[in-house]
N, C-alpha and C positions, 0 to 999 in steps of 0.2 A: 387343780391338776387333773388332766384327763388321760385316757388310756386307750392305745390303738393296737391292733395286730394286723400287720401288712403280710398278706399271705402270697407265696409264690412257691412253685414245686421244689426249688432248690434254695440253698442259703445264699442271700445276696445282701449287700449293704443297702440300707434304706436311707434315702435323703429326704429330709422334711424342710420345705422353704430353702433348699440349696445347701443345707448343712447335713453332714453325715450325723445319723442318730441311732445307729444300732443295726440289727439284722432282721431279715424277713422271718416270719413265723415265731418272733418273740413279742412279748408284750412291751411296748414302748410308751414312755410318758411324754405328753406334750401340753401346752397351755391350751385352754379353751379357745375356740374361734376357727377361722378358715385357714387351711394349710394346704400346700401343694406337696404331693408325695410323688418320688420317682425312685428308680432303681439304678440310677448311674449311667455311664457311657455305653455300656454293652447293650446295644439296642435290640435284644432278642425277646423282648417282652411287649405286651400291650395291655391297657393303653400306654402311651408314652408318658403320661403322667395323670394324676387324679387330684382334683381340687375338691376338698372335702371339708364340710363344717363339723367340727368335733365338739360334742357337749354331752352332758348327762352320762358319762360312762364311769365304770368302776374297774378296778384291777381284776376283778372276777368276771366282769362283762365289758371287755374293751370293744371298741368299734373295730369291725372287720373290714380291711380295704384290700380287695383282691386284684392282683395282677396275674396275667396269664402268659404262657409261652407263645411267641410269635412263630406261626408256621409259614414259612416262605413258599 
């Protein structure tokens, strides 16, 4: 089991490989391997998705995956 923290300035749902998997800024569990991370339909963030290899993490040292506010 691996661990990630998807960061964003506000609380948002996190989708991993198209499946709802928790909320931003919380530590989430995923299987080791390559995953696609998104924050859902409200497209006020960038990048639109991140494809990341997750490996060698711990609950105390999760992989940080950052999303940012989109400024129009």
